[in-house]
BAFI-3210 file (N, C-alpha, C; in Angstrom, 3 decimals, decimal comma, padded with zeros to 6 digits):
// residues 309
n [1|2|3|4|5|6|7|8|9|10|11|12|13|14|15|16|17|18|19|20|21|22|23|24|25|26|27|28|29|30|31|32|33|34|35|36|37|38|39|40|41|42|43|44|45|46|47|48|49|50|51|52|53|54|55|56|57|58|59|60|61|62|63|64|65|66|67|68|69|70|71|72|73|74|75|76|77|78|79|80|81|82|83|84|85|86|87|88|89|90|91|92|93|94|95|96|97|98|99|100|101|102|103|104|105|106|107|108|109|110|111|112|113|114|115|116|117|118|119|120|121|122|123|124|125|126|127|128|129|130|131|132|133|134|135|136|137|138|139|140|141|142|143|144|145|146|147|148|149|150|151|152|153|154|155|156|157|158|159|160|161|162|163|164|165|166|167|168|169|170|171|172|173|174|175|176|177|178|179|180|181|182|183|184|185|186|187|188|189|190|191|192|193|194|195|196|197|198|199|200|201|202|203|204|205|206|207|208|209|210|211|212|213|214|215|216|217|218|219|220|221|222|223|224|225|226|227|228|229|230|231|232|233|234|235|236|237|238|239|240|241|242|243|244|245|246|247|248|249|250|251|252|253|254|255|256|257|258|259|260|261|262|263|264|265|266|267|268|269|270|271|272|273|274|275|276|277|278|279|280|281|282|283|284|285|286|287|288|289|290|291|292|293|294|295|296|297|298|299|300|301|302|303|304|305|306|307|308|309]
n.u [000,821|002,003|003,737|001,879|000,272|001,814|001,632|002,570|001,229|000,955|003,412|005,753|006,780|005,063|002,217|-000,541|-003,141|-006,443|-007,226|-009,484|-011,112|-012,950|-014,158|-014,154|-012,429|-010,585|-009,539|-008,316|-006,363|-004,669|-004,021|-002,425|-003,447|-004,818|-005,036|-005,838|-008,270|-009,728|-009,985|-011,491|-013,811|-014,857|-015,363|-017,274|-019,191|-020,818|-019,663|-017,019|-016,053|-015,851|-018,780|-021,267|-022,856|-021,287|-020,483|-017,722|-016,358|-015,599|-015,603|-017,108|-016,247|-013,485|-012,300|-010,125|-008,308|-008,323|-008,284|-007,143|-004,901|-003,552|-003,085|-001,356|000,837|001,763|003,185|005,733|008,931|010,811|013,232|012,619|012,296|010,270|007,502|006,587|004,705|002,697|002,000|000,810|-001,396|-002,842|-003,385|-004,929|-007,122|-008,276|-009,155|-007,478|-006,110|-007,872|-009,302|-007,055|-005,181|-005,595|-003,708|-000,286|001,972|000,743|-000,331|002,001|003,002|001,079|001,290|003,862|003,538|001,924|003,705|005,822|004,445|003,760|006,288|007,154|005,293|005,954|008,452|007,751|006,086|007,971|009,256|010,166|007,780|006,009|003,155|-000,428|-001,263|001,134|001,648|-000,553|-000,273|001,356|-000,234|-002,776|-002,273|-001,414|-003,684|-003,990|-005,788|-009,370|-010,695|-012,908|-014,830|-015,161|-012,937|-010,832|-011,475|-011,261|-008,560|-007,368|-007,963|-006,543|-007,147|-007,274|-009,119|-012,103|-012,068|-012,572|-015,927|-017,493|-019,679|-020,052|-022,182|-023,591|-022,176|-021,692|-022,223|-020,589|-018,334|-017,485|-016,750|-014,710|-012,774|-012,354|-011,151|-008,855|-007,509|-007,143|-005,454|-003,192|-002,528|-000,285|001,001|001,554|-000,369|-002,667|-002,780|-002,883|-005,294|-007,039|-006,739|-007,870|-010,427|-011,274|-011,307|-008,996|-007,050|-005,183|-006,698|-010,065|-013,440|-015,415|-018,195|-018,307|-017,429|-019,349|-020,702|-018,500|-015,576|-012,416|-009,168|-007,411|-007,766|-007,566|-008,951|-009,334|-009,986|-010,717|-011,899|-011,411|-009,914|-011,676|-013,816|-016,556|-019,970|-021,912|-020,999|-019,122|-016,368|-014,890|-016,837|-018,145|-016,243|-015,734|-013,966|-014,898|-017,725|-021,249|-023,138|-025,455|-027,545|-027,342|-028,058|-030,633|-031,894|-031,562|-033,185|-035,637|-035,878|-034,723|-032,368|-028,932|-025,672|-023,886|-025,164|-025,221|-022,538|-021,730|-023,085|-021,779|-019,238|-019,608|-020,093|-017,552|-015,840|-016,802|-015,909|-013,476|-011,756|-009,647|-007,781|-007,862|-007,427|-007,991|-007,665|-007,645|-007,646|-007,689|-009,098|-008,786|-006,761|-006,256|-008,683|-010,189|-008,861|-009,398|-012,215|-012,543|-011,456|-013,309|-015,569|-015,374|-015,132|-012,740|-009,706|-007,313|-004,700|-005,127|-005,436|-003,666|-001,641|-000,302|002,541]
n.v [-001,208|001,220|001,560|001,607|003,804|005,882|007,121|008,043|007,069|004,345|003,290|001,242|002,353|004,341|003,663|004,664|003,820|002,378|-000,813|-003,219|-005,961|-009,090|-010,219|-009,773|-011,609|-012,254|-009,682|-009,453|-011,392|-010,498|-008,112|-008,743|-009,207|-011,410|-013,359|-011,783|-010,672|-013,090|-013,883|-011,778|-012,049|-014,376|-013,594|-011,469|-011,486|-009,613|-007,140|-007,265|-006,473|-003,573|-001,666|-000,846|001,127|002,807|002,011|001,326|000,561|-001,855|-005,024|-004,582|-005,816|-006,094|-003,711|-001,909|-002,393|-001,656|001,028|003,027|001,375|000,994|003,693|004,299|002,788|004,291|006,250|005,638|005,627|004,123|003,500|003,120|005,302|007,311|009,456|011,323|013,284|012,781|010,262|010,920|012,342|010,360|008,661|010,405|010,852|008,332|008,130|007,032|008,266|009,064|008,986|008,737|008,099|010,138|010,402|011,274|009,506|007,110|007,988|008,481|005,907|004,629|006,068|005,413|002,727|002,743|004,034|002,163|000,077|001,157|001,528|-001,076|-002,143|-000,608|-001,778|-004,331|-004,011|-003,376|-005,645|-008,077|-010,100|-010,138|-011,091|-010,478|-011,127|-010,941|-008,200|-007,040|-007,902|-006,388|-004,076|-004,966|-006,284|-004,193|-002,657|-000,444|000,502|000,704|-002,229|-004,350|-006,681|-009,219|-009,509|-009,398|-011,598|-013,686|-013,462|-014,298|-016,961|-019,988|-022,326|-024,301|-023,755|-025,572|-027,941|-026,742|-026,855|-029,275|-028,338|-025,121|-023,345|-024,566|-024,296|-023,901|-020,826|-020,002|-021,618|-020,727|-018,074|-018,560|-019,729|-017,580|-015,665|-017,068|-017,217|-014,515|-013,626|-015,008|-013,889|-011,922|-008,924|-006,786|-006,882|-005,730|-002,916|-002,834|-004,074|-002,273|-000,025|-000,960|-001,389|001,187|002,315|003,467|002,006|000,613|-001,355|-002,522|-003,825|-004,933|-004,381|-002,556|-000,130|001,202|004,077|005,594|007,201|006,964|008,197|006,280|002,815|-000,610|-003,664|-006,708|-009,902|-012,899|-015,839|-018,273|-017,698|-015,938|-017,579|-017,576|-018,094|-016,688|-014,937|-015,026|-014,497|-016,032|-017,390|-015,204|-014,121|-016,231|-018,268|-020,434|-022,639|-021,821|-022,861|-025,630|-024,650|-021,901|-021,883|-022,881|-020,873|-018,735|-019,490|-019,337|-016,728|-015,660|-014,215|-014,800|-016,073|-014,947|-012,628|-011,154|-010,842|-009,364|-006,953|-006,252|-005,873|-003,654|-001,760|-001,680|-000,854|001,651|003,105|004,238|007,188|008,154|006,139|002,565|-000,778|-004,111|-007,212|-010,489|-013,571|-016,353|-019,619|-020,941|-019,536|-019,182|-019,632|-017,686|-015,369|-015,413|-015,205|-012,768|-011,032|-011,434|-010,129|-007,498|-005,388|-004,266|-002,650|-004,143|-003,896|-003,583|-005,877|-008,260|-011,130|-012,382|-013,861]
n.w [000,000|000,653|-001,496|-003,553|-002,997|-002,072|000,330|003,539|005,684|005,444|005,913|007,746|010,067|010,714|010,381|010,472|009,907|010,083|011,226|010,417|011,723|011,480|013,810|017,405|018,616|016,613|016,218|018,726|018,633|016,545|017,574|019,723|022,294|023,098|025,241|027,400|026,446|026,110|028,747|029,864|028,350|029,392|031,976|031,733|029,237|027,915|028,446|027,678|025,211|022,973|022,308|019,868|020,785|022,244|024,721|026,645|028,944|030,007|031,899|035,040|037,339|037,240|037,804|039,856|037,705|034,949|035,155|037,510|038,043|035,626|035,092|037,156|036,443|034,292|035,539|035,856|034,237|031,511|032,719|035,269|036,881|038,909|038,709|041,118|041,576|039,687|040,623|043,106|042,169|040,862|043,036|044,617|042,926|042,889|045,356|047,311|049,313|051,111|054,420|055,971|059,002|061,938|063,820|063,970|063,774|062,985|060,606|059,128|059,011|057,479|055,036|054,378|053,886|051,620|049,929|049,718|048,557|046,076|044,898|044,827|043,052|040,757|040,198|039,454|037,153|035,242|034,785|032,490|030,990|033,122|034,976|035,264|037,838|039,356|039,110|040,346|042,962|045,002|045,259|045,983|048,412|050,019|049,949|048,199|046,252|046,009|045,412|043,555|045,292|044,216|042,594|044,498|046,109|044,254|043,656|046,014|046,048|045,704|044,310|041,359|038,293|037,050|034,247|030,940|029,611|027,374|026,032|025,787|026,287|028,297|030,578|034,065|035,726|037,868|037,535|035,079|035,700|037,456|035,743|034,142|035,896|036,537|034,084|033,611|035,648|034,958|032,581|030,465|031,740|030,062|028,113|029,099|028,797|025,974|025,554|026,850|025,256|022,876|023,785|024,316|021,829|020,830|019,707|016,858|015,839|015,143|015,052|012,268|012,717|014,894|014,011|012,608|011,173|011,710|010,346|008,699|007,680|006,423|005,750|006,595|005,801|007,227|006,265|007,384|007,605|008,938|011,298|012,525|013,212|013,107|011,822|010,555|008,680|005,626|003,913|002,158|000,675|-000,479|-002,153|-003,773|-003,110|-001,728|-002,256|-002,117|000,673|001,236|002,754|002,211|-000,490|-000,372|001,158|-000,593|-002,763|-001,558|-001,110|001,143|003,454|002,973|004,091|002,400|001,533|003,958|004,379|002,183|002,697|005,036|004,025|002,494|004,529|005,778|003,707|003,099|005,204|004,757|003,941|002,293|001,454|000,913|001,876|001,144|002,615|002,046|003,515|002,006|001,674|-000,648|-002,530|-005,342|-006,645|-005,408|-006,253|-009,032|-009,002|-007,773|-009,665|-011,688|-010,728|-011,390|-009,795|-009,201|-010,480|-012,674|-011,712|-009,102|-007,734|-006,035|-005,431|-002,476|-001,107]
ca.u [000,022|002,914|004,223|000,761|-000,391|002,830|001,181|003,400|000,356|001,092|004,796|005,814|007,086|003,961|001,027|-001,644|-004,335|-007,314|-007,385|-010,815|-011,191|-014,357|-014,707|-013,294|-011,420|-009,598|-008,825|-007,475|-005,191|-003,818|-003,565|-001,533|-003,926|-005,883|-005,227|-006,613|-009,620|-010,368|-010,374|-012,547|-014,996|-015,362|-015,856|-018,484|-019,236|-021,502|-018,855|-015,653|-015,730|-016,487|-020,126|-021,637|-023,573|-020,302|-020,074|-016,376|-015,717|-015,082|-016,235|-017,004|-015,563|-011,992|-011,872|-009,492|-007,255|-008,321|-008,272|-006,030|-003,683|-002,891|-002,633|-000,195|001,987|002,315|003,962|007,142|009,486|011,451|014,349|012,117|012,126|008,893|007,021|005,825|003,586|001,675|001,479|-000,108|-002,631|-003,517|-003,921|-006,010|-008,353|-008,831|-009,540|-006,594|-005,569|-008,968|-009,373|-005,752|-005,274|-005,307|-002,435|000,863|002,775|-000,074|-000,459|003,277|003,107|000,161|001,825|005,043|003,059|001,500|004,907|006,519|003,653|003,851|007,570|007,182|004,495|006,799|009,500|007,177|005,597|009,085|009,828|009,751|006,922|005,251|001,727|-001,391|-001,229|002,337|001,517|-001,604|000,084|001,714|-001,341|-003,900|-001,823|-001,350|-004,954|-003,780|-006,991|-010,579|-010,950|-014,137|-014,714|-015,060|-011,512|-009,966|-011,764|-010,644|-007,092|-006,986|-008,365|-005,476|-007,517|-007,402|-010,561|-012,440|-011,744|-013,634|-016,905|-017,612|-020,714|-019,788|-023,427|-024,146|-021,285|-022,150|-021,665|-019,467|-017,165|-017,045|-016,066|-013,409|-011,862|-012,027|-010,152|-007,606|-006,810|-006,767|-004,257|-002,033|-002,244|000,828|000,613|001,661|-001,597|-003,732|-002,803|-003,325|-006,744|-007,753|-006,731|-008,827|-011,761|-011,618|-011,280|-007,783|-006,112|-005,216|-007,673|-011,423|-014,182|-016,245|-019,452|-018,214|-017,058|-020,485|-020,920|-017,186|-014,752|-010,952|-008,464|-006,900|-008,421|-007,234|-009,986|-008,785|-010,997|-010,112|-013,018|-010,937|-009,541|-012,821|-014,497|-018,013|-020,703|-022,846|-020,378|-018,106|-015,717|-014,490|-018,020|-018,456|-015,248|-015,635|-012,980|-015,753|-019,052|-022,364|-023,627|-026,840|-028,404|-027,295|-028,786|-032,035|-032,372|-031,682|-034,373|-036,818|-035,849|-034,259|-031,025|-027,847|-024,437|-023,250|-025,863|-024,773|-021,116|-021,675|-023,483|-020,718|-018,105|-019,960|-019,879|-016,130|-015,256|-017,284|-015,305|-012,203|-011,839|-008,594|-007,220|-008,471|-006,774|-008,766|-006,782|-008,404|-006,936|-008,607|-008,759|-008,392|-006,316|-006,320|-010,081|-010,612|-008,297|-010,150|-013,570|-012,472|-011,261|-014,547|-016,566|-015,272|-015,124|-011,357|-008,844|-006,402|-003,493|-005,517|-005,547|-002,381|-001,447|000,801|003,025]
ca.v [000,001|002,319|001,742|001,933|005,098|006,904|007,727|007,661|006,388|002,883|002,823|000,433|003,128|005,285|002,844|005,479|003,362|001,624|-002,188|-003,752|-007,447|-009,572|-010,450|-009,352|-012,637|-012,021|-008,441|-009,658|-012,179|-009,725|-007,036|-009,294|-009,205|-012,412|-013,988|-010,861|-010,648|-014,333|-013,890|-010,796|-012,602|-015,399|-012,858|-010,718|-011,492|-008,463|-005,931|-007,525|-005,820|-002,299|-001,777|000,179|002,213|003,626|001,476|000,824|000,573|-003,159|-005,648|-003,782|-006,603|-006,012|-002,422|-000,813|-002,834|-000,956|002,439|003,517|000,545|001,401|005,092|004,291|002,252|005,349|007,171|005,124|005,602|002,864|003,270|002,934|006,533|007,560|010,840|011,288|014,201|012,066|009,232|011,486|012,679|009,060|008,200|011,249|010,624|007,017|008,199|006,149|008,989|009,406|008,165|008,536|008,298|011,511|010,350|011,551|008,273|006,184|008,504|008,284|004,491|004,339|006,623|004,612|001,428|003,053|004,364|000,911|-000,741|001,737|001,256|-002,552|-002,240|-000,081|-002,718|-005,467|-003,653|-003,282|-006,951|-008,748|-011,257|-010,042|-011,451|-009,539|-011,456|-010,337|-006,763|-006,664|-008,362|-005,350|-003,133|-005,589|-006,535|-002,891|-001,935|000,858|000,890|000,041|-003,194|-005,071|-007,826|-010,357|-009,575|-009,763|-012,997|-014,606|-013,326|-015,054|-018,328|-020,673|-023,576|-024,130|-023,866|-026,830|-027,997|-026,133|-027,877|-029,600|-027,438|-023,862|-022,722|-025,284|-024,210|-023,184|-019,462|-019,967|-022,276|-019,793|-016,937|-019,073|-019,880|-016,233|-015,066|-017,872|-016,819|-013,094|-013,458|-015,584|-013,121|-010,989|-007,573|-005,843|-006,962|-004,894|-001,587|-003,051|-004,336|-001,030|000,867|-001,560|-001,197|002,600|002,718|004,164|001,008|000,547|-002,396|-002,482|-004,831|-004,401|-003,901|-001,493|001,199|001,785|005,516|006,276|007,248|007,114|008,446|005,046|001,683|-001,990|-004,609|-008,059|-010,872|-014,210|-016,638|-019,329|-017,174|-015,377|-018,643|-017,436|-018,771|-015,746|-014,273|-015,789|-013,808|-017,031|-017,593|-013,932|-013,885|-017,406|-019,306|-021,623|-022,639|-021,570|-024,080|-026,017|-023,732|-020,622|-022,071|-023,013|-019,516|-017,916|-019,939|-018,959|-015,275|-015,359|-013,711|-015,806|-015,584|-014,102|-011,321|-010,504|-010,558|-008,293|-005,762|-005,895|-005,377|-002,269|-000,930|-001,489|-000,071|003,056|003,827|004,859|008,478|008,394|004,903|001,365|-002,069|-005,318|-008,329|-011,705|-014,847|-017,279|-021,035|-021,290|-018,246|-019,129|-019,493|-016,350|-014,326|-015,389|-014,746|-011,326|-010,317|-011,568|-009,216|-006,197|-004,320|-003,669|-002,591|-005,290|-003,710|-003,424|-007,213|-008,919|-012,363|-012,258|-015,157]
ca.w [-000,006|000,678|-002,842|-004,475|-002,728|-001,753|001,571|004,698|006,650|005,284|006,229|008,969|011,254|011,003|010,586|010,916|009,341|010,988|010,770|010,785|011,758|011,421|015,118|018,488|018,811|015,572|016,561|019,909|018,233|015,731|018,409|020,692|023,699|023,062|026,539|028,256|025,965|026,384|030,189|030,036|027,755|030,343|033,148|031,383|027,789|027,416|028,670|027,344|023,947|022,690|021,734|018,885|021,493|022,891|026,062|026,474|030,236|030,371|032,995|036,287|038,372|037,125|038,279|039,194|036,822|033,705|035,413|038,321|037,986|034,400|035,247|038,034|035,706|033,413|036,341|035,791|032,903|031,195|033,606|036,603|037,590|039,191|038,762|042,388|041,467|038,979|041,530|044,055|041,446|040,659|044,340|045,042|042,061|043,239|046,832|048,081|050,388|052,092|055,611|056,657|060,431|062,455|064,592|063,071|063,564|062,247|059,270|058,482|058,756|056,383|053,874|054,068|053,364|050,289|049,171|049,433|047,642|044,762|044,373|044,483|041,837|039,661|039,879|038,810|035,827|034,339|034,641|031,298|031,166|034,329|034,830|035,968|039,266|039,938|039,147|041,343|044,299|045,998|045,396|046,753|049,756|050,728|049,853|047,640|045,572|046,419|044,373|043,612|046,213|043,392|042,148|045,659|046,485|043,278|043,771|047,217|045,855|045,013|043,633|039,899|037,784|036,323|032,841|030,133|029,210|025,945|025,523|026,540|026,657|029,441|031,706|035,245|035,764|038,884|036,889|034,011|036,331|038,009|034,646|033,704|036,799|036,377|032,836|033,726|036,511|034,273|031,372|030,514|032,168|028,922|027,310|029,721|028,143|024,647|025,630|027,191|024,058|021,956|024,394|024,244|020,440|020,536|019,071|015,454|015,446|015,547|014,280|011,172|013,199|015,818|013,363|011,809|011,401|011,840|009,148|008,958|006,410|005,783|006,378|006,072|006,140|007,307|006,087|007,674|008,138|009,827|012,609|013,120|013,886|013,042|010,713|010,010|007,584|004,949|002,799|001,179|-000,193|-001,164|-003,185|-004,597|-002,706|-001,329|-002,825|-001,180|001,352|000,908|003,461|001,458|-001,743|000,044|001,556|-001,779|-003,518|-000,810|-000,964|002,505|003,540|003,045|004,687|001,374|001,596|005,155|004,279|001,186|003,419|005,954|003,239|002,144|005,729|006,059|002,573|003,195|006,333|004,331|003,271|001,331|000,862|001,416|001,503|001,523|002,734|002,148|003,753|001,380|001,780|-001,997|-003,104|-006,781|-006,975|-004,913|-007,114|-010,299|-008,746|-007,499|-010,965|-012,448|-010,244|-012,041|-008,739|-009,043|-011,664|-012,740|-010,897|-007,679|-007,113|-005,949|-004,600|-001,548|-000,663]
c.u [000,820|003,400|003,102|000,225|000,653|002,522|001,979|002,548|000,550|002,530|004,810|006,059|006,012|002,689|-000,154|-002,937|-005,166|-007,471|-008,681|-010,870|-012,666|-014,947|-013,685|-012,135|-010,273|-008,774|-007,880|-006,250|-004,201|-003,303|-002,739|-002,068|-005,032|-006,086|-006,092|-008,057|-010,375|-010,846|-011,537|-013,886|-015,635|-015,956|-017,199|-018,534|-019,827|-020,620|-017,423|-015,157|-016,417|-017,825|-020,377|-022,308|-022,577|-019,848|-018,779|-015,627|-015,155|-015,852|-016,006|-016,198|-014,021|-011,430|-011,239|-008,397|-007,174|-008,317|-007,036|-004,734|-002,856|-002,334|-001,434|001,038|002,605|003,142|005,430|007,682|010,202|012,639|013,910|011,992|010,693|008,602|006,046|004,618|002,391|001,062|000,464|-001,459|-003,470|-004,225|-005,058|-007,311|-009,058|-009,252|-008,701|-006,037|-006,659|-008,887|-008,085|-005,919|-004,952|-003,974|-001,214|001,641|002,036|-000,179|000,867|003,443|002,243|000,723|003,067|004,638|002,603|002,723|005,631|005,774|003,734|005,220|007,744|006,395|005,309|007,883|008,962|006,731|006,739|009,709|009,335|008,903|006,075|003,767|000,869|-001,380|-000,020|002,234|000,504|-001,178|000,384|000,567|-002,470|-003,503|-001,809|-002,687|-004,843|-005,024|-008,150|-011,021|-012,324|-013,914|-014,564|-013,632|-010,655|-010,212|-011,139|-009,138|-006,609|-007,296|-007,326|-005,922|-007,688|-008,818|-010,826|-012,062|-012,893|-014,615|-016,896|-018,660|-020,667|-021,124|-024,026|-023,228|-021,905|-021,472|-020,476|-018,206|-016,599|-016,231|-014,738|-012,371|-011,435|-010,985|-008,778|-006,762|-006,381|-005,522|-003,002|-001,605|-001,051|000,368|000,594|000,406|-002,713|-003,871|-003,289|-004,835|-007,520|-007,803|-007,767|-010,253|-012,234|-011,666|-010,076|-006,785|-006,219|-006,333|-009,062|-012,186|-015,039|-017,493|-019,367|-018,034|-018,188|-020,639|-019,634|-016,458|-013,272|-010,234|-007,982|-007,336|-007,862|-008,316|-009,379|-009,959|-010,460|-011,196|-012,580|-010,607|-010,725|-013,701|-016,018|-018,650|-021,662|-022,350|-019,311|-017,554|-015,217|-015,601|-018,274|-017,500|-014,962|-014,593|-013,703|-017,082|-020,085|-022,772|-025,023|-027,819|-028,477|-028,195|-030,290|-032,632|-032,550|-032,871|-035,651|-036,893|-035,397|-032,833|-030,032|-026,662|-023,706|-023,854|-025,348|-023,352|-020,985|-022,053|-022,446|-019,501|-018,373|-019,682|-018,404|-015,503|-015,615|-016,765|-014,091|-012,507|-010,890|-008,083|-007,739|-007,725|-007,640|-007,743|-007,629|-007,470|-007,829|-008,121|-008,299|-008,013|-006,522|-007,762|-010,637|-010,109|-009,078|-011,556|-013,556|-012,311|-012,560|-015,654|-016,537|-015,241|-013,782|-010,654|-007,851|-005,242|-003,867|-005,651|-004,156|-002,384|-000,225|001,233|002,933]
c.v [001,254|002,632|002,179|003,349|006,245|007,629|007,197|006,913|004,846|002,393|002,141|001,249|004,140|004,544|003,638|005,121|002,545|000,241|-002,728|-005,288|-007,841|-009,687|-009,973|-010,352|-012,496|-010,737|-008,616|-010,457|-011,324|-008,493|-007,408|-009,106|-010,283|-013,059|-013,105|-010,817|-011,915|-014,403|-012,980|-011,326|-013,631|-014,700|-012,149|-010,563|-010,192|-007,172|-006,116|-006,820|-004,486|-002,486|-000,631|001,381|003,107|003,128|000,788|000,745|-000,787|-003,747|-004,846|-004,544|-006,546|-004,668|-002,538|-001,090|-001,974|000,541|002,902|002,690|000,902|002,805|005,181|003,762|003,317|006,335|006,777|005,143|004,277|002,514|003,057|004,157|006,875|009,076|010,867|012,256|013,494|010,925|009,765|011,853|011,430|008,584|009,071|010,992|009,286|006,988|007,272|006,897|009,463|008,471|007,892|008,827|009,702|011,505|010,421|010,282|007,295|006,626|008,247|006,795|004,065|004,830|005,864|003,281|001,637|003,323|003,113|000,113|-000,201|001,471|-000,227|-002,801|-001,740|-001,019|-003,925|-005,159|-003,559|-004,635|-007,618|-010,000|-011,253|-010,343|-010,424|-009,853|-010,847|-008,827|-006,295|-006,950|-007,278|-004,388|-003,703|-005,836|-005,307|-002,146|-000,549|001,403|000,087|-000,912|-003,909|-006,366|-009,152|-010,596|-010,050|-011,189|-014,012|-014,623|-014,225|-016,540|-019,063|-021,880|-023,315|-024,319|-025,261|-026,765|-027,340|-027,180|-028,150|-028,718|-026,135|-023,259|-023,349|-025,118|-023,408|-021,838|-019,363|-020,525|-021,336|-018,628|-017,393|-019,259|-018,504|-015,543|-015,769|-017,403|-015,347|-012,993|-014,075|-014,754|-012,154|-009,568|-006,602|-005,844|-006,064|-003,529|-001,730|-003,260|-003,067|-000,077|000,370|-001,219|000,249|003,166|003,480|003,299|001,112|-000,382|-002,083|-003,571|-004,140|-003,755|-002,673|-000,110|001,807|003,248|006,321|006,237|007,512|007,388|007,248|003,828|000,397|-002,897|-005,986|-009,041|-012,266|-015,038|-017,623|-018,829|-016,481|-016,345|-018,500|-018,170|-017,858|-015,074|-015,174|-015,033|-014,782|-017,297|-016,375|-013,780|-015,148|-018,410|-020,587|-021,496|-022,356|-022,880|-024,425|-025,109|-022,363|-020,741|-022,167|-021,663|-018,637|-018,209|-019,415|-017,403|-014,826|-014,891|-014,853|-015,176|-014,703|-012,726|-010,535|-010,028|-009,345|-006,938|-005,252|-005,355|-003,962|-001,312|-000,634|-000,625|001,379|003,789|004,584|006,186|008,753|007,146|003,695|000,120|-003,156|-006,527|-009,605|-012,910|-015,937|-018,723|-021,581|-019,991|-018,106|-018,904|-018,160|-015,266|-014,218|-014,835|-013,246|-010,531|-010,308|-010,647|-007,907|-005,032|-003,615|-003,595|-003,761|-005,149|-003,467|-004,773|-007,842|-010,115|-012,179|-013,605|-015,233]
c.w [000,025|-000,749|-003,778|-004,220|-002,485|-000,466|002,767|005,719|006,622|005,570|007,598|010,201|011,583|011,314|011,190|010,148|010,332|010,371|011,326|010,641|011,837|012,806|016,158|018,726|017,820|015,835|017,750|019,563|017,454|016,539|019,578|022,138|023,829|024,453|027,453|027,758|026,270|027,841|030,409|029,491|028,645|031,572|032,889|029,873|027,195|027,482|028,206|026,112|023,781|022,028|020,755|019,585|022,305|024,223|025,925|027,857|030,674|031,544|034,318|037,351|038,302|037,539|039,634|038,152|035,571|033,907|036,194|038,240|036,747|034,514|036,132|037,297|034,786|034,219|036,420|034,380|032,680|032,065|035,003|037,439|037,747|039,297|040,028|042,338|040,765|039,838|042,522|043,414|041,215|041,967|044,834|044,238|042,380|044,708|047,736|049,282|051,389|053,295|056,248|058,134|060,892|063,212|063,624|062,765|062,727|060,787|058,461|058,127|057,552|055,064|053,369|053,447|051,930|049,404|048,760|048,447|046,226|044,111|043,990|043,201|040,642|039,257|039,091|037,376|034,840|034,023|033,371|031,612|032,453|034,091|035,564|037,448|039,933|040,044|040,213|042,779|045,273|046,251|046,246|048,199|050,608|050,711|049,244|046,938|046,109|045,281|044,617|044,455|045,356|042,871|043,356|046,099|045,567|043,363|044,932|047,090|045,085|044,181|042,145|039,463|037,200|034,906|032,043|029,647|027,731|025,272|026,344|027,046|027,906|030,653|032,849|035,350|036,751|038,239|035,799|034,634|036,882|036,900|034,178|034,564|036,696|035,182|032,933|034,536|035,901|033,028|031,518|030,850|030,951|028,040|027,839|029,063|026,678|024,597|025,922|026,037|023,050|022,465|024,152|022,819|019,997|019,771|017,550|014,961|015,923|014,742|013,276|011,699|014,032|015,177|012,509|012,179|011,575|010,526|009,533|007,670|005,670|006,531|005,706|006,641|006,090|007,293|006,240|008,360|009,165|011,183|013,283|013,791|013,841|011,912|010,013|008,729|006,906|003,741|001,722|000,188|-001,073|-002,322|-004,017|-004,276|-002,265|-001,993|-001,759|-000,578|000,877|001,548|002,736|000,198|-001,437|000,376|000,402|-002,598|-002,866|-000,602|000,382|002,426|003,678|003,752|003,671|001,372|002,785|005,036|003,266|001,852|004,335|005,224|002,807|003,305|005,874|004,939|002,702|004,390|005,904|003,553|002,124|000,654|001,594|000,951|002,051|001,478|003,004|002,386|003,277|001,533|000,422|-002,730|-004,604|-007,241|-006,594|-005,817|-008,442|-010,105|-008,470|-008,787|-011,767|-011,959|-010,959|-011,056|-008,685|-010,373|-011,564|-011,835|-009,395|-006,969|-007,180|-005,040|-003,737|-001,093|000,834]
res [m|l|k|a|t|g|l|a|a|w|s|e|d|v|r|s|f|k|t|l|a|l|e|h|k|l|a|a|k|r|g|r|f|f|e|t|y|f|a|m|d|l|l|d|k|d|a|a|a|p|k|t|n|g|e|r|s|g|p|s|m|v|r|p|l|l|g|p|v|l|e|l|s|a|c|f|d|k|l|g|e|v|d|e|f|r|v|m|n|v|l|r|a|a|n|s|l|q|g|l|p|e|d|i|d|e|r|r|a|k|l|a|k|l|h|d|a|v|l|a|f|g|a|v|v|r|k|p|g|a|t|v|r|e|v|l|q|p|l|l|v|a|g|v|f|d|a|d|a|r|l|t|d|a|f|l|d|p|t|p|p|p|e|p|p|k|v|v|s|k|e|d|r|v|d|r|l|k|r|g|w|w|h|l|f|k|a|p|w|e|q|i|g|l|y|k|s|y|l|s|g|e|a|e|l|a|t|h|q|v|v|k|g|s|e|f|p|h|v|m|v|v|m|d|d|s|e|a|g|g|f|l|f|s|y|d|k|l|f|g|a|n|e|p|s|a|s|d|m|s|n|a|e|e|g|k|e|t|s|i|d|r|t|l|r|l|l|y|v|t|c|s|r|a|e|e|s|l|a|l|v|l|w|a|s|n|p|g|a|a|a|e|a|i|k|a|t|g|w|f|q|a|d|e|v|a|m|l|a]
***
């Protein structure tokens, strides 16, 4: 795209384009925060992903992880130096300094405890491969932030979760939550910031559905049916890499909507998000058939279709 358009937005060091994936799971995989998203989805499926209505706060039970904890981590630079003024602002905003003892000695002891916990936290967040559990440990032990009781109870529970069920829809809610907490605490800490950026809409990635009504100068649409794992949409069928299913053919004969109809409508939504330049990337199960079918549509100029090894 850099060569075709001459736009710096497509260069590797700039990357100022919006990448649209078919489903949140695919976006999480490509955005390098899948373990965190997977855990959040187990904890609260309705709040784990950004919504088209603008709700982007994430599961309430994980707070303050997505708020004050992330803000506190930003108070440390790469060398471990801490901006104490910013730390105090974070603690004040989170009400961590309320209710300090009136007694001078007790107050000093409490502040010293908070100080030590913050420094211990700062040391852990810089450690390569640190997990969410390791990062939360000093903060929860010292009670730096007011955490949801469900988070603290799960943190203190050392028992492993049950095995995932064969039929996910029949899983007991308690078991699902336990698996969610287990995976969250094991997740790499570095994924939390990536997940929060995705949740808030600040990340390079978004899903096809969430961006309805939004526009971006440069857009890349990633179409990968196998990684998306869904069945409502199929770009392979739309572009001719796979034949329509018996259900698609039956629905078409009866005048009902098919997966191809839904996918075509979704493709229109994604393409119309781009203001200046647009790249469509299809991971086809049959690249040769898909390439021939795409050329046959007449939607693209000959030099706009390329096979990538």
